[in-house]
C-alpha positions in Angstrom: -102.5 -62.5 -47.8 -104.5 -61.2 -50.9 -102.5 -60.1 -53.8 -102.6 -55.9 -53.7 -102.1 -54.0 -56.7 -99.0 -51.9 -55.9 -99.9 -48.8 -59.0 -103.5 -48.5 -56.8 -101.7 -48.4 -53.3 -99.1 -46.0 -54.6 -101.9 -43.9 -55.8 -103.5 -43.6 -52.8 -100.5 -43.3 -50.6 -100.1 -39.7 -52.8 -103.5 -39.0 -52.5 -103.4 -39.4 -48.8 -100.4 -37.2 -48.9 -102.1 -34.5 -50.4 -104.6 -34.4 -47.6 -102.2 -34.5 -44.6 -100.1 -31.5 -46.3 -103.5 -29.7 -47.2 -104.5 -30.2 -43.3 -100.6 -28.9 -42.3 -101.4 -25.7 -44.5 -105.1 -25.5 -42.8 -106.1 -22.6 -45.8 -104.4 -20.5 -48.1 -103.6 -21.2 -51.9 -102.0 -24.1 -52.0 -104.7 -25.5 -49.6 -108.0 -25.0 -52.1 -106.0 -26.0 -55.2 -105.1 -29.5 -53.5 -108.7 -30.2 -52.7 -109.3 -31.9 -56.1 -106.1 -33.6 -55.7 -107.4 -35.4 -52.8 -111.0 -36.2 -52.1 -112.4 -36.7 -55.5 -109.6 -38.8 -56.2 -109.9 -40.9 -53.3 -113.9 -41.6 -54.6 -112.3 -42.3 -58.0 -109.9 -45.0 -56.7 -112.7 -46.3 -54.9 -114.3 -47.1 -58.0 -111.2 -49.4 -59.0 -111.9 -51.7 -56.5 -115.9 -51.9 -56.3 -117.1 -55.2 -57.0 -121.0 -55.9 -57.8 -122.8 -59.2 -57.1 -123.6 -59.7 -53.6 -126.9 -59.1 -51.9 -127.8 -55.8 -50.1 -127.6 -56.9 -46.8 -124.1 -58.4 -47.5 -122.8 -55.2 -48.9 -124.5 -53.0 -46.0 -122.7 -55.3 -43.9 -119.6 -55.1 -45.3 -119.5 -51.1 -45.6 -120.6 -50.5 -42.2 -118.0 -52.8 -40.7 -115.6 -50.9 -43.0 -116.4 -47.4 -42.9 -118.9 -46.7 -40.2 -117.5 -48.8 -37.1 -114.2 -47.0 -37.9 -115.9 -44.1 -38.3 -117.8 -44.3 -35.1 -114.6 -45.2 -32.8 -112.6 -42.2 -34.2 -115.5 -40.2 -33.5 -115.7 -41.1 -30.3 -112.1 -40.8 -29.2 -111.8 -37.6 -30.9 -114.6 -36.1 -29.0 -112.9 -37.3 -25.8 -110.0 -35.6 -26.2 -111.4 -32.5 -27.4 -113.4 -32.0 -24.6 -110.2 -31.8 -22.7 -108.2 -30.2 -25.2 -110.5 -28.1 -27.5 -110.2 -25.3 -26.0 -106.6 -25.1 -25.7 -105.8 -26.0 -29.4 -108.5 -23.5 -30.5 -107.2 -20.7 -28.8 -103.5 -21.6 -29.6 -104.3 -21.8 -33.3 -106.9 -18.9 -33.4 -109.9 -20.9 -34.6 -113.5 -20.6 -33.3 -115.3 -23.7 -31.9 -118.6 -24.6 -31.4 -118.7 -26.5 -28.0 -116.3 -29.0 -26.5 -119.3 -30.6 -24.1 -119.5 -34.4 -25.2 -122.8 -35.1 -25.4 -123.8 -32.2 -28.2 -120.9 -33.6 -30.0 -121.6 -37.0 -30.1 -125.0 -35.7 -31.6 -122.9 -33.8 -34.3 -121.1 -37.5 -34.7 -124.4 -39.3 -35.3 -125.7 -36.8 -37.6 -122.2 -37.0 -39.8 -122.1 -33.3 -41.4 -118.7 -31.6 -41.1 -120.4 -28.5 -41.9 -121.0 -25.6 -39.8 -118.3 -26.1 -37.5 -119.9 -29.6 -36.4 -116.5 -31.6 -36.2 -114.1 -29.7 -34.9 -113.2 -32.9 -32.9 -112.0 -34.1 -36.1 -113.0 -32.4 -39.5 -111.5 -35.2 -41.4 -114.1 -37.9 -40.3 -116.5 -36.4 -42.3 -115.3 -38.3 -45.7 -116.6 -41.7 -44.3 -120.3 -41.3 -43.5 -120.3 -39.3 -47.2 -118.3 -42.3 -48.4 -120.9 -44.8 -47.0 -123.6 -42.7 -48.8 -121.6 -42.9 -51.9 -121.1 -46.4 -52.0 -124.8 -46.7 -51.1 -125.8 -44.6 -54.4 -123.1 -46.7 -56.1 -124.8 -50.1 -55.3 -128.3 -48.5 -56.2 -127.0 -47.4 -59.7 -125.1 -50.9 -60.8 -128.1 -52.7 -59.5 -130.0 -50.7 -62.0 -127.7 -51.2 -65.1 -127.0 -55.1 -63.8 -131.3 -55.5 -64.3 -131.0 -53.1 -67.5 -128.9 -56.4 -69.7 -127.8 -54.4 -72.3 -125.4 -54.1 -74.5 -122.1 -52.6 -73.0 -122.5 -49.5 -74.7 -126.2 -49.0 -73.5 -124.9 -49.8 -69.7 -122.3 -47.1 -69.6 -124.8 -44.5 -71.1 -127.4 -46.0 -68.3 -124.6 -45.4 -65.8 -123.6 -41.9 -66.9 -127.2 -40.9 -67.0 -127.6 -41.9 -63.2 -124.8 -40.2 -62.0 -125.7 -37.0 -64.0 -129.3 -37.0 -62.1 -127.3 -37.8 -58.7 -125.2 -34.6 -59.7 -128.3 -32.6 -61.0 -129.9 -32.9 -57.8 -127.1 -32.4 -55.4 -125.8 -29.3 -57.2 -129.1 -28.0 -57.1 -129.5 -28.5 -53.2 -126.0 -27.1 -52.4 -126.7 -24.2 -54.8 -130.1 -23.5 -53.8 -129.5 -23.7 -50.3 -126.1 -22.6 -49.8 -125.5 -23.6 -45.8 -127.9 -26.7 -45.9 -126.0 -29.6 -44.3 -128.3 -32.9 -44.7 -127.2 -36.3 -42.3 -124.5 -38.0 -43.5 -123.1 -35.5 -46.2 -126.0 -36.7 -48.6 -126.0 -33.7 -50.9 -122.1 -34.4 -51.0 -122.7 -37.9 -52.1 -125.0 -36.8 -54.8 -122.1 -34.8 -56.3 -119.4 -37.4 -55.8 -120.8 -40.2 -57.0 -120.0 -39.5 -60.3 -116.6 -40.0 -59.3 -117.2 -43.7 -57.8 -118.8 -44.6 -61.3 -115.9 -43.2 -63.3 -113.3 -45.0 -61.4 -115.3 -48.1 -62.3 -116.0 -47.3 -66.0 -112.0 -46.8 -66.6 -110.9 -49.1 -64.3 -110.3 -52.3 -66.9 -108.5 -49.7 -69.3 -105.8 -48.2 -66.9 -105.1 -51.7 -65.7 -103.3 -51.7 -69.3 -100.7 -49.4 -66.9 -99.5 -52.0 -65.5 -98.7 -54.9 -68.1 -96.6 -52.5 -71.0 -93.2 -53.8 -71.6 -90.7 -52.0 -69.5 -89.4 -50.0 -72.3 -92.4 -47.8 -72.0 -91.2 -46.1 -69.1 -90.6 -42.8 -70.8 -94.3 -42.7 -72.5 -95.0 -43.4 -68.5 -92.9 -40.3 -67.5 -94.7 -38.4 -70.4 -98.7 -39.1 -69.6 -97.5 -38.2 -65.6 -96.1 -35.1 -66.8 -98.8 -34.6 -69.4 -101.7 -35.3 -66.8 -100.1 -33.3 -64.0 -100.0 -30.2 -65.9 -103.2 -30.1 -66.9 -104.5 -31.1 -63.5 -102.7 -28.0 -62.1 -104.2 -26.0 -64.7 -107.5 -26.7 -64.4 -107.4 -26.4 -60.4 -105.8 -23.1 -60.7 -108.3 -22.2 -63.1 -111.3 -23.3 -61.3 -110.1 -21.1 -58.1 -111.0 -21.6 -54.6 -112.9 -25.1 -54.0 -113.5 -27.3 -50.7 -115.3 -30.7 -50.8 -116.3 -31.0 -47.1 -118.5 -27.6 -48.0 -119.7 -28.2 -51.2 -117.9 -25.5 -52.8 -116.7 -26.7 -56.4 -115.2 -23.7 -57.8 -116.2 -21.4 -61.2 -117.2 -25.0 -62.6 -117.7 -28.4 -61.5 -116.8 -29.3 -64.8 -113.2 -28.1 -64.1 -113.2 -29.6 -60.8 -114.0 -33.0 -62.6 -111.3 -32.7 -65.1 -108.8 -31.5 -62.8 -109.8 -34.7 -60.2 -109.8 -36.9 -63.2 -105.9 -35.9 -64.3 -104.9 -35.8 -60.5 -106.1 -39.7 -60.8 -104.6 -40.6 -63.9 -101.2 -38.6 -62.8 -101.1 -40.7 -59.4 -101.5 -44.1 -61.0 -98.9 -43.5 -63.9 -96.2 -42.2 -61.1 -97.8 -45.5 -59.2 -96.8 -47.6 -62.2 -93.5 -46.3 -62.8 -92.5 -46.9 -58.8 -94.3 -50.2 -58.9 -93.1 -52.7 -55.7 -89.8 -50.7 -55.9 -90.5 -48.6 -52.9 -92.5 -50.6 -50.3 -92.8 -48.0 -47.8 -95.2 -46.0 -50.5 -97.1 -48.8 -51.2 -97.7 -49.4 -47.6 -99.2 -46.0 -46.7 -101.3 -46.7 -49.6 -102.5 -49.9 -48.0 -103.2 -48.0 -44.8 -104.5 -44.7 -45.3 -107.5 -45.4 -43.0 -105.7 -44.9 -39.9 -104.0 -41.9 -41.6 -107.1 -40.2 -42.1 -108.7 -41.2 -38.8 -105.8 -39.8 -36.9 -104.0 -37.2 -38.7 -105.6 -34.2 -37.0 -104.0 -35.2 -33.6 -100.0 -35.2 -34.9 -100.8 -32.1 -37.3 -102.3 -30.0 -34.5 -99.4 -30.9 -32.2 -97.0 -30.1 -34.8 -99.1 -26.6 -35.3 -99.3 -25.8 -31.6 -95.6 -26.7 -30.3 -93.3 -26.0 -32.8 -92.9 -22.1 -32.8 -91.2 -21.2 -35.7 -93.0 -23.7 -37.7 -96.3 -22.0 -36.5 -95.1 -18.6 -37.5 -94.1 -20.0 -41.1 -97.9 -21.4 -41.5 -98.8 -17.8 -40.9 -98.8 -17.3 -44.4 -99.8 -20.5 -45.7 -100.6 -19.1 -49.4 -96.3 -18.7 -49.7 -94.0 -21.3 -51.3 -92.1 -21.4 -48.0 -95.1 -22.6 -46.4 -96.0 -25.5 -48.7 -92.1 -26.5 -49.0 -92.0 -26.2 -44.8 -95.6 -28.7 -44.7 -94.1 -31.5 -46.3 -91.8 -32.8 -43.5 -94.6 -32.4 -40.7 -97.0 -33.9 -43.0 -94.7 -37.1 -43.7 -93.9 -37.0 -39.9 -98.1 -37.0 -38.9 -98.4 -39.9 -41.7 -95.7 -42.1 -39.8 -97.2 -41.3 -36.8 -100.6 -42.4 -37.9 -99.2 -45.6 -39.1 -97.6 -46.6 -36.0 -101.2 -45.8 -34.2 -102.9 -48.0 -37.1 -100.3 -50.8 -36.5 -101.3 -50.8 -32.6 -104.6 -50.3 -33.2 -104.8 -53.0 -35.9 -103.3 -55.6 -33.0 -105.3 -54.7 -29.9 -108.9 -53.9 -32.0 -108.6 -54.7 -35.7 -112.5 -54.2 -35.9 -112.1 -50.3 -35.4 -110.4 -50.7 -39.0 -112.8 -52.7 -40.3 -111.1 -55.8 -40.2 -112.7 -59.1 -38.8 -110.9 -61.1 -36.1 -108.1 -63.8 -37.0 -110.1 -66.5 -35.9 -112.7 -65.4 -38.2 -110.7 -64.4 -41.2 -109.9 -68.1 -41.4 
């Protein structure tokens, strides 16, 4: 087994919890403020583990195996379930759907865009094709940077210029053509590649979080509180956002700053926990099955438990936020169990190679 970074795993656990919590709430004030605390944070944390230096074909094969295969598997299973239960869930939750027919939804899956309600069968999955495109863009940027062979400062400037170029194109497309939905969320990927690159840039500096002395716990708590306050303040002033539909609030700068502060807050919280709570690290190590399947336990809880459904009728209330915590935790546990079974039966659907090939 490879050595894991518990701080990073814990940070991922916090981020995926916020994702599921937002899905339990479905909409409302807290839902929109949670966006910069989840999606861009995942992009940023992906930059911490990015490794360059392999051929493009090897990179493509790895990302296809670890991102696209799980996406296609979860998509097909979701579409089949949706064809039987989609109308019931839609009627119960009061949400419109375009179609429950299998063939059109397979077409939407291959197109890979979650906009215009084309992924009602499992909206969470939009992140995977977008992540695939983002990682391809990062590979191109890092290849250009490595070819440049300048000093470290010049490489940093070049990275930022290329990121800002992608961001400019992405924001132009999404703001000039509001409802545009390019294949595999290309427009969204252009806007979010900057988060992966920032994660890659600050990764060496953030690693110092783990090497400070035990006496620095007070300092870590201080940083955690400070970054949390700034993250929430930036999210509040930026207003409603939605990563899936490229709605970045009043200012992308505020959106970016909020996401950066949330990521740093998670990392400091993760460092404080370390290996002391293995359950948190375990969740962070298994975010993929949670992303793939959280829709189903969430919908089950939303449709079956009557009192809970009534509470969520006012998702912007503090009561709804507090009440959503336990269902979110239950949904995560169910997804972890499903992921464990999936790993034993079909490891390839979680991006893992069969045990015989890993040896």
